[in-house]
C-alpha positions as CSV (number, residue, x, y, z in Angstrom):
1,X,22.2,-193.7,-25.5
2,X,21.0,-190.4,-24.1
3,X,24.2,-189.8,-22.3
4,X,26.2,-190.6,-25.4
5,X,24.2,-188.2,-27.6
6,X,24.3,-185.4,-25.0
7,X,28.1,-185.7,-24.7
8,X,28.6,-185.5,-28.4
9,X,26.2,-182.6,-28.7
10,X,28.0,-180.8,-25.9
11,X,31.3,-181.1,-27.7
12,X,29.7,-179.7,-30.9
13,X,28.2,-176.7,-29.1
14,X,24.5,-177.4,-28.6
15,X,22.2,-179.4,-26.3
16,X,19.4,-181.9,-26.9
17,X,16.1,-182.7,-25.3
18,X,13.5,-185.4,-25.7
19,X,10.9,-184.4,-28.2
20,X,8.8,-187.5,-28.2
21,X,9.1,-191.1,-26.8
22,X,7.3,-194.4,-26.4
23,X,8.0,-197.3,-24.1
24,X,6.9,-199.9,-26.6
25,X,3.3,-200.4,-25.5
26,X,0.5,-201.8,-27.8
27,X,2.9,-203.9,-29.8
28,X,5.0,-200.9,-30.9
29,X,8.7,-200.8,-30.8
30,X,10.2,-198.4,-28.1
31,X,11.7,-195.3,-29.6
32,X,12.8,-191.8,-28.6
33,X,13.0,-188.6,-30.7
34,X,15.7,-186.1,-29.7
35,X,15.6,-182.6,-30.9
36,X,17.8,-179.5,-30.3
37,X,17.1,-177.4,-27.3
38,X,16.0,-174.6,-29.7
39,X,13.7,-176.8,-31.6
40,X,9.9,-176.3,-31.7
41,X,8.0,-173.1,-31.5
42,X,7.1,-171.0,-28.5
43,X,3.5,-171.3,-27.1
44,X,2.3,-168.2,-25.3
45,X,0.8,-168.7,-21.9
46,X,-2.9,-168.2,-21.7
47,X,-2.7,-166.8,-18.1
48,X,-0.3,-163.9,-17.8
49,X,1.9,-163.8,-14.8
50,X,3.3,-160.7,-13.1
51,X,6.7,-161.6,-14.4
52,X,6.7,-161.0,-18.1
53,X,8.8,-163.3,-20.3
54,X,11.5,-161.2,-21.9
55,X,12.9,-163.8,-24.4
56,X,12.6,-167.3,-25.7
57,X,15.0,-170.2,-26.5
58,X,12.9,-171.9,-29.2
59,X,13.6,-170.9,-32.8
60,X,12.2,-173.9,-34.7
61,X,15.6,-175.6,-35.1
62,X,15.4,-178.5,-37.6
63,X,17.8,-180.8,-35.9
64,X,16.3,-184.2,-35.1
65,X,17.5,-187.7,-34.1
66,X,15.5,-190.9,-33.7
67,X,16.5,-193.9,-31.7
68,X,14.9,-197.4,-31.7
69,X,15.3,-200.1,-29.1
70,X,16.7,-203.3,-30.5
71,X,15.9,-206.8,-29.2
72,X,19.4,-207.2,-27.6
73,X,18.9,-204.1,-25.5
74,X,21.0,-201.9,-27.9
75,X,19.8,-198.8,-29.6
76,X,19.7,-197.9,-33.3
77,X,20.2,-194.2,-33.9
78,X,19.3,-192.4,-37.1
79,X,19.7,-188.7,-38.1
80,X,16.4,-187.3,-39.3
81,X,17.7,-183.9,-40.0
82,X,21.2,-182.6,-39.1
83,X,20.7,-178.9,-39.8
84,X,20.7,-176.1,-37.3
85,X,19.3,-172.6,-37.9
86,X,21.4,-171.0,-35.1
87,X,25.0,-170.6,-34.2
88,X,26.9,-173.1,-32.1
89,X,28.6,-172.1,-28.8
90,X,31.7,-173.1,-27.0
91,X,30.4,-172.5,-23.5
92,X,27.1,-174.1,-22.5
93,X,26.9,-172.7,-19.0
94,X,23.5,-171.2,-18.4
95,X,21.7,-173.7,-20.6
96,X,18.9,-175.3,-18.6
97,X,19.2,-178.9,-19.9
98,X,23.0,-179.0,-19.8
99,X,23.3,-177.8,-16.2
100,X,20.9,-180.4,-14.8
101,X,22.2,-182.7,-12.1
102,X,22.8,-186.4,-12.9
103,X,21.4,-189.1,-10.5
104,X,24.7,-189.4,-8.6
105,X,25.0,-185.6,-8.1
106,X,21.3,-185.5,-6.9
107,X,22.1,-188.1,-4.2
108,X,25.2,-186.2,-3.1
109,X,23.2,-182.9,-3.1
110,X,20.4,-184.4,-1.0
111,X,23.0,-185.6,1.6
112,X,24.3,-182.0,1.7
113,X,20.8,-180.6,2.2
114,X,20.3,-183.0,5.2
115,X,23.6,-181.7,6.6
116,X,22.5,-178.0,6.3
117,X,25.3,-177.2,3.9
118,X,24.8,-173.7,2.4
119,X,23.9,-173.7,-1.3
120,X,27.0,-171.8,-2.4
121,X,29.2,-174.5,-0.8
122,X,27.1,-177.2,-2.4
123,X,28.0,-175.8,-5.8
124,X,31.6,-175.6,-4.9
125,X,31.5,-179.3,-3.8
126,X,29.9,-180.4,-7.0
127,X,32.5,-178.5,-9.0
128,X,35.3,-180.3,-7.1
129,X,33.7,-183.6,-8.0
130,X,33.2,-182.7,-11.6
131,X,35.3,-179.8,-12.9
132,X,33.5,-179.8,-16.3
133,X,30.0,-179.4,-14.9
134,X,27.8,-176.7,-16.3
135,X,25.5,-176.5,-13.2
136,X,24.7,-173.1,-11.9
137,X,23.5,-171.9,-8.5
138,X,20.0,-171.7,-9.9
139,X,20.0,-175.4,-10.6
140,X,21.2,-176.1,-7.0
141,X,18.4,-173.9,-5.6
142,X,15.8,-175.8,-7.7
143,X,17.2,-179.2,-6.8
144,X,17.2,-178.3,-3.0
145,X,13.6,-177.0,-3.3
146,X,12.4,-180.2,-5.1
147,X,14.1,-182.4,-2.5
148,X,12.5,-180.5,0.5
149,X,9.1,-180.6,-1.2
150,X,9.5,-184.4,-1.8
151,X,10.1,-184.8,2.0
152,X,7.1,-182.7,2.9
153,X,4.8,-184.2,0.4
154,X,1.3,-182.8,0.3
155,X,1.5,-181.5,3.9
156,X,1.5,-177.8,4.7
157,X,4.4,-176.2,6.6
158,X,2.6,-176.4,9.9
159,X,1.4,-180.0,9.4
160,X,5.0,-181.1,8.5
161,X,6.3,-179.2,11.6
162,X,3.9,-181.0,13.9
163,X,4.6,-184.3,12.3
164,X,8.3,-183.8,12.8
165,X,7.8,-182.9,16.4
166,X,5.8,-186.1,17.0
167,X,8.3,-188.3,15.1
168,X,11.2,-187.1,17.3
169,X,9.3,-187.3,20.7
170,X,9.2,-183.5,21.3
171,X,6.9,-182.0,23.9
172,X,4.9,-179.4,22.0
173,X,1.8,-177.2,22.4
174,X,0.0,-174.9,20.0
175,X,-2.9,-172.4,20.1
176,X,-5.3,-171.5,17.4
177,X,-6.1,-168.0,16.2
178,X,-9.5,-167.3,17.8
179,X,-12.1,-169.8,16.5
180,X,-10.2,-170.5,13.2
181,X,-8.1,-173.5,12.3
182,X,-5.0,-171.3,11.8
183,X,-2.2,-171.9,14.3
184,X,-1.0,-168.7,16.0
185,X,1.5,-169.9,18.6
186,X,3.7,-172.9,18.7
187,X,5.9,-174.2,21.7
188,X,8.2,-177.1,21.6
189,X,11.1,-178.6,23.7
190,X,13.5,-181.4,23.0
191,X,13.3,-184.4,25.5
192,X,17.0,-184.1,26.4
193,X,16.5,-180.3,27.0
194,X,13.7,-181.1,29.4
195,X,16.0,-183.4,31.4
196,X,18.7,-180.7,31.5
197,X,16.2,-178.1,32.6
198,X,14.9,-180.3,35.5
199,X,18.5,-180.9,36.6
200,X,19.8,-177.3,36.2
201,X,16.7,-175.1,36.9
202,X,18.5,-172.5,39.0
203,X,18.7,-169.8,36.3
204,X,16.4,-169.1,33.3
205,X,17.3,-166.5,30.7
206,X,14.6,-165.2,28.4
207,X,15.1,-163.2,25.2
208,X,13.4,-162.8,21.8
209,X,15.0,-162.8,18.4
210,X,13.7,-161.8,15.0
211,X,14.4,-162.3,11.3
212,X,14.4,-166.1,11.5
213,X,11.5,-167.0,9.1
214,X,9.7,-165.5,6.1
215,X,6.5,-165.0,8.2
216,X,8.3,-162.5,10.5
217,X,7.1,-164.3,13.6
218,X,9.1,-163.4,16.7
219,X,10.8,-166.3,18.4
220,X,11.2,-166.4,22.2
221,X,14.0,-168.7,23.4
222,X,14.3,-170.1,26.9
223,X,18.0,-170.5,27.8
224,X,19.7,-172.3,30.7
225,X,23.3,-173.2,31.7
226,X,24.8,-176.4,33.2
227,X,27.2,-176.9,36.1
228,X,30.0,-177.0,33.5
229,X,28.9,-173.5,32.3
230,X,27.6,-174.8,29.0
231,X,24.6,-173.0,27.4
232,X,21.6,-175.1,26.4
233,X,18.2,-174.4,24.9
234,X,15.3,-175.3,27.1
235,X,12.5,-174.6,24.6
236,X,11.3,-172.4,21.8
237,X,8.1,-170.6,21.1
238,X,6.9,-169.0,17.9
239,X,4.3,-166.3,18.7
240,X,1.9,-164.3,16.6
241,X,2.9,-161.2,18.6
242,X,4.7,-160.3,21.8
243,X,1.6,-159.3,23.7
244,X,1.3,-160.2,27.4
245,X,-1.3,-163.0,26.7
246,X,1.0,-164.7,24.2
247,X,4.1,-164.5,26.4
248,X,2.1,-165.7,29.5
249,X,1.0,-168.8,27.5
250,X,4.6,-169.6,26.5
251,X,6.0,-169.2,30.0
252,X,3.2,-171.4,31.5
253,X,4.2,-174.1,29.0
254,X,7.8,-173.8,30.0
255,X,6.8,-174.1,33.7
256,X,5.0,-177.3,32.9
257,X,8.3,-178.9,31.8
258,X,9.5,-178.9,35.4
259,X,8.7,-182.0,37.6
260,X,7.6,-181.7,40.3
261,X,5.3,-178.7,39.6
262,X,6.4,-176.8,42.7
263,X,10.0,-176.6,41.2
264,X,10.7,-173.2,39.7
265,X,13.8,-171.2,38.6
266,X,15.4,-169.2,41.4
267,X,16.5,-166.4,39.0
268,X,15.0,-165.2,35.8
269,X,17.1,-162.8,33.6
270,X,15.5,-160.8,30.9
271,X,15.7,-157.4,29.2
272,X,13.5,-154.5,30.1
273,X,10.3,-155.6,28.4
274,X,7.4,-154.6,30.7
275,X,5.1,-157.3,29.3
276,X,7.7,-160.0,29.9
277,X,8.5,-158.8,33.4
278,X,4.9,-158.8,34.4
279,X,4.4,-162.3,33.1
280,X,7.5,-163.6,34.8
281,X,6.3,-162.3,38.1
282,X,3.0,-164.0,37.6
283,X,4.2,-167.4,36.4
284,X,7.2,-167.5,38.7
285,X,6.2,-165.4,41.7
286,X,8.9,-166.9,44.0
287,X,11.7,-166.3,41.5
288,X,14.0,-163.2,41.5
289,X,13.8,-161.2,38.3
290,X,17.0,-159.6,37.1
291,X,17.3,-157.1,34.2
292,X,20.1,-157.2,31.7
293,X,22.8,-154.8,33.0
294,X,24.3,-154.6,29.5
295,X,21.2,-153.3,27.8
296,X,20.6,-150.9,30.6
297,X,24.1,-149.6,30.2
298,X,23.5,-149.1,26.5
299,X,20.3,-147.1,27.2
300,X,22.2,-145.0,29.7
301,X,25.0,-144.4,27.2
302,X,22.5,-143.3,24.5
303,X,20.8,-140.8,26.8
304,X,24.1,-139.6,28.1
305,X,25.2,-138.7,24.6
306,X,22.0,-136.8,24.0
307,X,21.6,-135.0,27.3
308,X,25.2,-134.4,28.3
309,X,26.2,-132.2,25.4
310,X,29.0,-129.7,26.1
311,X,28.8,-126.2,24.5
312,X,31.4,-123.5,25.2
313,X,32.5,-125.0,28.5
314,X,36.1,-124.7,29.7
315,X,38.0,-126.3,32.5
316,X,40.0,-124.5,35.2
317,X,43.0,-124.0,32.9
318,X,40.8,-122.3,30.3
319,X,40.9,-125.2,27.8
320,X,37.8,-126.3,26.0
321,X,36.1,-129.4,27.3
322,X,35.3,-132.1,24.8
323,X,32.0,-133.9,24.8
324,X,33.6,-137.3,24.6
325,X,35.5,-136.9,27.8
326,X,32.4,-135.7,29.6
327,X,30.4,-138.7,28.4
328,X,33.2,-141.0,29.5
329,X,33.2,-139.5,33.0
330,X,29.5,-139.6,33.4
331,X,29.2,-143.2,32.2
332,X,32.0,-144.2,34.7
333,X,30.1,-142.6,37.5
334,X,26.8,-144.3,36.4
335,X,28.4,-147.8,36.2
336,X,29.9,-147.3,39.7
337,X,26.3,-147.1,41.0
338,X,25.4,-150.4,39.2
339,X,28.6,-152.0,40.6
340,X,27.9,-150.9,44.2
341,X,28.5,-153.9,46.5
342,X,26.9,-152.5,49.6
343,X,24.1,-150.1,50.4
344,X,26.5,-147.5,51.7
345,X,28.6,-147.7,48.6
346,X,25.4,-147.2,46.6
347,X,24.6,-144.0,48.4
348,X,28.1,-142.7,48.0
349,X,28.2,-143.4,44.3
350,X,24.8,-141.8,43.8
351,X,26.0,-138.6,45.5
352,X,29.1,-138.7,43.3
353,X,26.9,-138.9,40.2
354,X,25.0,-135.9,41.4
355,X,28.2,-133.9,41.6
356,X,29.4,-135.1,38.2
357,X,26.0,-134.4,36.5
358,X,25.4,-131.0,38.2
359,X,25.2,-129.3,34.8
360,X,23.0,-132.1,33.3
361,X,19.8,-132.3,35.4
362,X,17.8,-133.9,32.6
363,X,20.2,-136.9,32.5
364,X,20.2,-137.1,36.2
365,X,16.4,-137.2,36.3
366,X,16.4,-140.0,33.7
367,X,18.8,-142.2,35.7
368,X,16.8,-141.6,38.9
369,X,13.3,-142.0,37.7
370,X,13.8,-144.6,35.0
371,X,16.5,-146.9,36.4
372,X,17.3,-146.4,40.1
373,X,13.9,-145.9,41.7
374,X,11.8,-148.5,39.9
375,X,14.4,-151.3,39.2
376,X,17.5,-150.8,41.3
377,X,16.8,-154.1,43.1
378,X,17.1,-155.9,39.7
379,X,20.2,-154.1,38.5
380,X,22.4,-152.8,41.4
381,X,25.0,-155.4,42.5
382,X,24.3,-155.0,46.3
383,X,20.7,-156.3,45.7
384,X,21.4,-158.6,42.7
385,X,24.1,-160.6,44.6
386,X,21.5,-161.6,47.2
387,X,20.2,-164.2,44.7
388,X,22.3,-167.1,43.3
389,X,22.5,-166.1,39.7
390,X,25.6,-168.1,38.7
391,X,27.1,-165.1,37.0
392,X,24.1,-164.5,34.8
393,X,23.4,-160.8,35.2
394,X,23.0,-160.1,31.5
395,X,21.2,-161.7,28.5
396,X,24.5,-162.2,26.7
397,X,24.1,-165.9,27.0
398,X,20.9,-165.7,25.1
399,X,22.4,-163.3,22.6
400,X,25.2,-165.7,21.8
401,X,22.6,-168.5,21.5
402,X,20.8,-166.3,18.9
403,X,24.0,-165.9,16.9
404,X,24.7,-169.6,16.9
405,X,21.1,-170.4,15.9
406,X,21.2,-168.0,12.9
407,X,24.4,-169.6,11.7
408,X,22.5,-172.9,11.3
409,X,19.6,-171.2,9.7
410,X,21.8,-169.4,7.1
411,X,18.7,-167.5,5.8
412,X,15.9,-165.5,7.3
413,X,13.4,-166.4,4.6
414,X,12.9,-170.1,5.4
415,X,9.6,-171.7,6.4
416,X,8.8,-173.3,9.8
417,X,9.5,-176.9,8.8
418,X,12.9,-176.0,7.3
419,X,13.7,-173.9,10.4
420,X,12.8,-176.8,12.7
421,X,15.2,-179.2,10.8
422,X,18.1,-176.8,11.4
423,X,17.2,-176.3,15.1
424,X,16.9,-180.1,15.6
425,X,20.4,-180.7,14.2
426,X,21.8,-177.9,16.3
427,X,20.3,-179.3,19.5
428,X,21.7,-182.8,18.8
429,X,25.2,-181.4,18.5
430,X,24.7,-179.2,21.6
431,X,23.6,-182.1,23.7
432,X,26.6,-184.1,22.6
433,X,28.9,-181.3,23.6
434,X,27.2,-181.0,27.0
435,X,27.4,-184.7,27.8
436,X,31.1,-184.6,26.7
437,X,31.7,-181.7,29.2
438,X,30.1,-183.8,32.0
439,X,32.5,-186.7,31.3
440,X,35.4,-184.4,31.1
441,X,34.6,-182.9,34.5
442,X,34.5,-186.4,35.9
443,X,37.7,-187.9,34.5
444,X,39.9,-184.8,34.5
445,X,41.6,-183.5,37.6
446,X,42.9,-180.0,37.8
447,X,46.5,-179.6,38.7
448,X,45.8,-177.6,41.9
449,X,43.8,-180.6,43.3
450,X,46.4,-183.3,42.6
451,X,48.6,-182.7,45.6
452,X,48.0,-183.9,49.2
453,X,48.8,-180.5,50.8
454,X,45.2,-179.3,50.5
455,X,43.8,-182.3,52.5
456,X,46.7,-182.9,54.8
457,X,45.0,-181.3,57.8
458,X,42.0,-183.5,57.5
459,X,43.9,-186.7,58.3
């Protein structure tokens, strides 16, 4: 009966809501009173909010219907007053009641929420299923929020996060803020990620990312790679800050994932964060620490553009020298130092840089005192290649992991429980792809290994 009335009202240019109803208790007959959406009078809120109400829908419309439930399950509908004191409209989009989702649409939308479908695509999908729907993006946002709140129940974000970690057999740790009950740092790892880490513990890449949650907590990600060169997440850690104590706690929890305990990564790659470098050398004293050559190159380029400015300089032919060509020449000489494969080549390239930067002593001093003297064994190829780094001399593997993660999050204003749901779905798909790569490496044979020429001399 309600659907029939709403459909008729929609065609006439208005919408109806339930004004009063009874389920038939105390010997009374069940009934429902339907009024116009603009019926009734506005009641002012007693407690003022920061957002002032700029208008109202109710204008004391007189329209009224009354329906009674009959014994056979049918309804008897009577018109109490058929008058309206407002104009009808041909388009009802934007009306709150008309745009509400029906039960079937709610079920479909909940499935899309579980699949991490963006809200704008949810609305597009709903419109394809029902081209006459008046649902707006605001209705979709509200329905998604109600569904997530129904899953969480009365639990807080942190309580729901910890419950989800327990339900899915994650290994997790957390610390409290001083003597309070507030959680400051959270660390967790997927059980399949722990198995992969114990199998492929040669290289560990560390990097932090930001703008992943509405609390603005930094997230440190522990990244590894398999024998099939697939990237996998080892663990995650939300920290109150990136101080040395917080980072040390997170790395110790990561070390505890390795079995036996004397197992450790042979190479740890990170950016030039002094707190992180000091902690890595403390937690993994036997590991070789490498710095991201890409970020160092970016820093060198930034200083080169600042310190290697050309003013009124001319070449041997009398033509004016452009700053862009000078920067390009200096950067090429700087990168030759990083790419030096031997100690002799390193010395030769360093002397060549001195010749190129003869007119830029400030930049030359920056390269010598900031990069080469303190960290050349962590950057220059002749020292870096002494460790088995599997090609990981930059944190680009972690940067690409950051980008993939943020695609799943789709928003930087989510809470921790919503964030974990997206991370869990991403990890499940990642582990599936990794296991598929293992099977591919077993059953597939490269063409260059098919012939018998390679093994003919072993017979």
